[in-house]
C-alpha positions, 0 to 999 in steps of 0.5 A: 289362577295366580290369585288362587295360588297366592291365597293358598301360600298366604293361608299356609304361611299365616299360622307360621307367621303368627307363631313367630310373632313376639308375645310380649310379657305375661304374668309369670314372666321375669323382667330382667332389666329395663334402663333409660335416661331420667329427666336429668339425663342420668341412666336409671335401671329397673334392677335397682328396685329389686326386692320391692313391688314395682309397677312398670307403667307405660304412659305419655303426656299426650295420652288422655286416658293415661293422664286420667289414670295418673291420680290412681297411680299417685294415690297407690304410690302414696299409700303403699310405698312403705308397705311390707309385701309377701315378695317385696319391701316397699312399692315403687313406680317405674314410669316409661313414657312414650313421649317425643318431646322432653318438655312435654314429658317433664311438664306432665310429670310435674302437673300430675304430681308423679313424685316417684323418681323413676321416670324414663323416656326414649323420646321415640314415641311408639318406636320405643324399643322398650315398648316394642319388647313388651308388645305395647299396643295401647297406653296406659299399660302396666305390669306389677312385678314382685321383689323377684322381678316376676310379673304378678299382674298387668293392666291394673286400672283405678281401684284394681291397683290398690286391691291387687297391692292389698292382696300381696301385703304381708 
């Protein structure tokens, strides 16, 4: 009888628990701000890139799919960094690493040629407060925001990133 009552309680509360969960960030949401320390220990902020198309990119040095995706991100950055968009002027990448060791993070940035200057890391791995806010459950994961900070696309891979950027050009 106790098991039966426990099952009823769980089934009754489950929809409430599901409703209470955070849903992460979705297309149409505004990203107000993200900040963190860069490779030199200086605080940088996403809001400093207001007015540009920005790829908020979650990755890590130990993540093989992330490292495999990096050449596509570098290529898109090089192709679109000076492009005029409908809702932004220029394209930037704001990289958020889920690394735990600074040396591994910096080596991966250098080895993969991640030439943009906006790299941050909390060195907490999956316990990153930023990753938690975005409900990141796997990486690579990314969000493309327009010049107003509105998410216009997410989880763009390979050619999808360039094709999406192309669709937002003036």
